[in-house]
DOTORDREN-447228 format. One record per residue (C-alpha): x, y, z; residue number from 0. Coordinates in steps of 0.001 Angstrom, whole numbers, padded with zeros to 6 digits. Layout:
BEGIN
px:X&py:Y&pz:Z&nr:NUM .
...
//
This chain:
BEGIN
px:000000&py:000000&pz:000000&nr:0 .
px:001642&py:003223&pz:-001151&nr:1 .
px:-000976&py:005707&pz:000063&nr:2 .
px:000799&py:008411&pz:001980&nr:3 .
px:-000604&py:009081&pz:005495&nr:4 .
px:-001062&py:012806&pz:004942&nr:5 .
px:-003225&py:012210&pz:001887&nr:6 .
px:-005395&py:009648&pz:003633&nr:7 .
px:-005837&py:012054&pz:006565&nr:8 .
px:-006900&py:014768&pz:004136&nr:9 .
px:-009324&py:012407&pz:002430&nr:10 .
px:-010768&py:011302&pz:005784&nr:11 .
px:-011063&py:014928&pz:006858&nr:12 .
px:-012803&py:015849&pz:003597&nr:13 .
px:-015257&py:012961&pz:003918&nr:14 .
px:-015996&py:013877&pz:007537&nr:15 .
px:-016601&py:017522&pz:006680&nr:16 .
px:-018812&py:016698&pz:003700&nr:17 .
px:-020817&py:014267&pz:005861&nr:18 .
px:-021356&py:016950&pz:008517&nr:19 .
px:-022238&py:019554&pz:005889&nr:20 .
px:-024708&py:017104&pz:004348&nr:21 .
px:-026412&py:016588&pz:007718&nr:22 .
px:-026471&py:020334&pz:008403&nr:23 .
px:-027888&py:021032&pz:004951&nr:24 .
px:-030576&py:018392&pz:005476&nr:25 .
px:-031578&py:019947&pz:008818&nr:26 .
px:-031544&py:023451&pz:007359&nr:27 .
px:-033736&py:022400&pz:004455&nr:28 .
px:-036223&py:020750&pz:006830&nr:29 .
px:-036294&py:023864&pz:009019&nr:30 .
px:-036491&py:026014&pz:005898&nr:31 .
px:-039553&py:024149&pz:004673&nr:32 .
px:-041216&py:024455&pz:008078&nr:33 .
px:-040456&py:028171&pz:008348&nr:34 .
px:-041520&py:028771&pz:004747&nr:35 .
px:-044805&py:026930&pz:005190&nr:36 .
px:-045543&py:028714&pz:008474&nr:37 .
px:-044668&py:032093&pz:006972&nr:38 .
px:-046959&py:031474&pz:004012&nr:39 .
px:-049778&py:030291&pz:006275&nr:40 .
px:-049461&py:033378&pz:008480&nr:41 .
px:-048553&py:036142&pz:006023&nr:42 .
px:-050663&py:035078&pz:003033&nr:43 .
px:-054067&py:035437&pz:004770&nr:44 .
px:-052877&py:038646&pz:006447&nr:45 .
px:-051782&py:040133&pz:003136&nr:46 .
px:-055034&py:039091&pz:001473&nr:47 .
px:-057169&py:040575&pz:004262&nr:48 .
px:-055203&py:043852&pz:004173&nr:49 .
px:-055426&py:044057&pz:000385&nr:50 .
px:-059131&py:043160&pz:000450&nr:51 .
px:-059801&py:045784&pz:003110&nr:52 .
px:-057998&py:048492&pz:001109&nr:53 .
px:-059687&py:047393&pz:-002103&nr:54 .
px:-063138&py:047365&pz:-000513&nr:55 .
px:-062519&py:050711&pz:001223&nr:56 .
px:-061290&py:052262&pz:-002038&nr:57 .
px:-064419&py:051094&pz:-003835&nr:58 .
px:-066693&py:052439&pz:-001113&nr:59 .
px:-067931&py:049032&pz:000027&nr:60 .
px:-066728&py:049548&pz:003621&nr:61 .
//
């Protein structure tokens, strides 16, 4: 086996870092989806109600 120890350490290090980054990315994407969905569920109805209110007020309905 002619693999030099420094290279194998670097390869192990790289694999470890990429594994950790993969796990972090997976968690972030899960959290991102949750935050995105929650934001949409909260802000979307709010935005619609505000826009509707302004629209109705502008047209003299309210």
